[in-house]
ChimeraX commands (.cxc) that place a marker at each C-alpha (Angstrom):
marker #1 position -3.08,23.65,8.29 radius 0.5
marker #1 position -3.83,26.82,6.26 radius 0.5
marker #1 position -6.32,26.31,3.52 radius 0.5
marker #1 position -3.84,27.25,0.91 radius 0.5
marker #1 position -1.45,24.46,2.14 radius 0.5
marker #1 position -4.25,21.85,1.67 radius 0.5
marker #1 position -5.49,22.97,-1.82 radius 0.5
marker #1 position -3.93,21.79,-5.06 radius 0.5
marker #1 position -4.43,23.56,-8.24 radius 0.5
marker #1 position -2.61,21.25,-10.69 radius 0.5
marker #1 position -5.62,19.94,-12.54 radius 0.5
marker #1 position -7.58,22.41,-14.77 radius 0.5
marker #1 position -10.76,20.32,-14.53 radius 0.5
marker #1 position -10.93,20.24,-10.83 radius 0.5
marker #1 position -13.67,17.81,-9.36 radius 0.5
marker #1 position -14.48,18.53,-5.73 radius 0.5
marker #1 position -15.73,14.89,-5.28 radius 0.5
marker #1 position -12.35,13.59,-6.16 radius 0.5
marker #1 position -10.23,15.44,-3.53 radius 0.5
marker #1 position -10.05,12.73,-0.92 radius 0.5
marker #1 position -7.20,10.66,-2.47 radius 0.5
marker #1 position -4.31,13.06,-1.90 radius 0.5
marker #1 position -5.62,13.69,1.70 radius 0.5
marker #1 position -5.50,9.94,2.39 radius 0.5
marker #1 position -1.99,9.56,0.90 radius 0.5
marker #1 position -0.68,12.32,3.17 radius 0.5
marker #1 position -2.46,10.93,6.23 radius 0.5
marker #1 position -1.03,7.45,5.43 radius 0.5
marker #1 position 2.46,8.94,5.40 radius 0.5
marker #1 position 2.08,9.76,9.19 radius 0.5
marker #1 position 1.39,6.20,10.18 radius 0.5
marker #1 position 4.25,4.40,11.82 radius 0.5
marker #1 position 6.02,1.74,9.95 radius 0.5
marker #1 position 5.62,-0.85,12.72 radius 0.5
marker #1 position 2.09,-1.74,11.42 radius 0.5
marker #1 position 3.25,-2.16,7.85 radius 0.5
marker #1 position 6.26,-4.37,9.01 radius 0.5
marker #1 position 3.88,-6.55,11.09 radius 0.5
marker #1 position 1.59,-7.01,8.11 radius 0.5
marker #1 position 4.52,-7.82,5.77 radius 0.5
marker #1 position 5.77,-10.43,8.20 radius 0.5
marker #1 position 2.28,-11.89,8.37 radius 0.5
marker #1 position 2.15,-12.23,4.65 radius 0.5
marker #1 position 5.55,-13.91,4.56 radius 0.5
marker #1 position 4.45,-16.34,7.36 radius 0.5
marker #1 position 1.23,-17.20,5.51 radius 0.5
marker #1 position 2.72,-17.30,2.08 radius 0.5
marker #1 position 4.97,-19.82,0.56 radius 0.5
marker #1 position 8.70,-18.85,0.50 radius 0.5
marker #1 position 10.16,-17.66,-2.77 radius 0.5
marker #1 position 12.69,-19.78,-4.81 radius 0.5
marker #1 position 16.40,-19.31,-4.21 radius 0.5
marker #1 position 16.57,-17.33,-7.54 radius 0.5
marker #1 position 14.12,-14.61,-6.21 radius 0.5
marker #1 position 16.26,-11.73,-4.92 radius 0.5
marker #1 position 13.64,-9.81,-2.92 radius 0.5
marker #1 position 12.68,-12.08,-0.20 radius 0.5
marker #1 position 10.00,-9.56,1.20 radius 0.5
marker #1 position 7.49,-10.84,-1.36 radius 0.5
marker #1 position 5.76,-14.28,-0.68 radius 0.5
marker #1 position 5.05,-16.55,-3.57 radius 0.5
marker #1 position 1.30,-16.57,-2.98 radius 0.5
marker #1 position -0.28,-13.66,-0.95 radius 0.5
marker #1 position -3.11,-14.17,1.36 radius 0.5
marker #1 position -5.01,-11.22,3.00 radius 0.5
marker #1 position -5.24,-7.58,2.09 radius 0.5
marker #1 position -1.48,-6.99,1.59 radius 0.5
marker #1 position 0.56,-6.91,-0.72 radius 0.5
marker #1 position -1.78,-5.06,-3.10 radius 0.5
marker #1 position 0.54,-5.82,-6.08 radius 0.5
marker #1 position 0.01,-9.59,-5.76 radius 0.5
marker #1 position -3.34,-9.65,-7.75 radius 0.5
marker #1 position -6.06,-11.93,-6.64 radius 0.5
marker #1 position -5.92,-13.53,-3.13 radius 0.5
marker #1 position -6.08,-17.02,-4.28 radius 0.5
marker #1 position -3.55,-19.84,-4.83 radius 0.5
marker #1 position -3.16,-22.91,-6.94 radius 0.5
marker link #1:1,2 radius 0.2
marker link #1:2,3 radius 0.2
marker link #1:3,4 radius 0.2
marker link #1:4,5 radius 0.2
marker link #1:5,6 radius 0.2
marker link #1:6,7 radius 0.2
marker link #1:7,8 radius 0.2
marker link #1:8,9 radius 0.2
marker link #1:9,10 radius 0.2
marker link #1:10,11 radius 0.2
marker link #1:11,12 radius 0.2
marker link #1:12,13 radius 0.2
marker link #1:13,14 radius 0.2
marker link #1:14,15 radius 0.2
marker link #1:15,16 radius 0.2
marker link #1:16,17 radius 0.2
marker link #1:17,18 radius 0.2
marker link #1:18,19 radius 0.2
marker link #1:19,20 radius 0.2
marker link #1:20,21 radius 0.2
marker link #1:21,22 radius 0.2
marker link #1:22,23 radius 0.2
marker link #1:23,24 radius 0.2
marker link #1:24,25 radius 0.2
marker link #1:25,26 radius 0.2
marker link #1:26,27 radius 0.2
marker link #1:27,28 radius 0.2
marker link #1:28,29 radius 0.2
marker link #1:29,30 radius 0.2
marker link #1:30,31 radius 0.2
marker link #1:31,32 radius 0.2
marker link #1:32,33 radius 0.2
marker link #1:33,34 radius 0.2
marker link #1:34,35 radius 0.2
marker link #1:35,36 radius 0.2
marker link #1:36,37 radius 0.2
marker link #1:37,38 radius 0.2
marker link #1:38,39 radius 0.2
marker link #1:39,40 radius 0.2
marker link #1:40,41 radius 0.2
marker link #1:41,42 radius 0.2
marker link #1:42,43 radius 0.2
marker link #1:43,44 radius 0.2
marker link #1:44,45 radius 0.2
marker link #1:45,46 radius 0.2
marker link #1:46,47 radius 0.2
marker link #1:47,48 radius 0.2
marker link #1:48,49 radius 0.2
marker link #1:49,50 radius 0.2
marker link #1:50,51 radius 0.2
marker link #1:51,52 radius 0.2
marker link #1:52,53 radius 0.2
marker link #1:53,54 radius 0.2
marker link #1:54,55 radius 0.2
marker link #1:55,56 radius 0.2
marker link #1:56,57 radius 0.2
marker link #1:57,58 radius 0.2
marker link #1:58,59 radius 0.2
marker link #1:59,60 radius 0.2
marker link #1:60,61 radius 0.2
marker link #1:61,62 radius 0.2
marker link #1:62,63 radius 0.2
marker link #1:63,64 radius 0.2
marker link #1:64,65 radius 0.2
marker link #1:65,66 radius 0.2
marker link #1:66,67 radius 0.2
marker link #1:67,68 radius 0.2
marker link #1:68,69 radius 0.2
marker link #1:69,70 radius 0.2
marker link #1:70,71 radius 0.2
marker link #1:71,72 radius 0.2
marker link #1:72,73 radius 0.2
marker link #1:73,74 radius 0.2
marker link #1:74,75 radius 0.2
marker link #1:75,76 radius 0.2
marker link #1:76,77 radius 0.2
view
């Protein structure tokens, strides 16, 4: 990839130490979805099922492990 394609000039206070985030996001975008689906199924298997009123069944009631990140701390009652 050409240097111009990798550089981003959207921030006036550019800090060279903070350039790894966008590269990681782009690299993560190339990963196959099969790994994510496997991790998501593991979280559902290890967590408690949601109540009938919860529409999105892809999120366990209590998350264990690294994912999903949005679940907060990895403990349960």
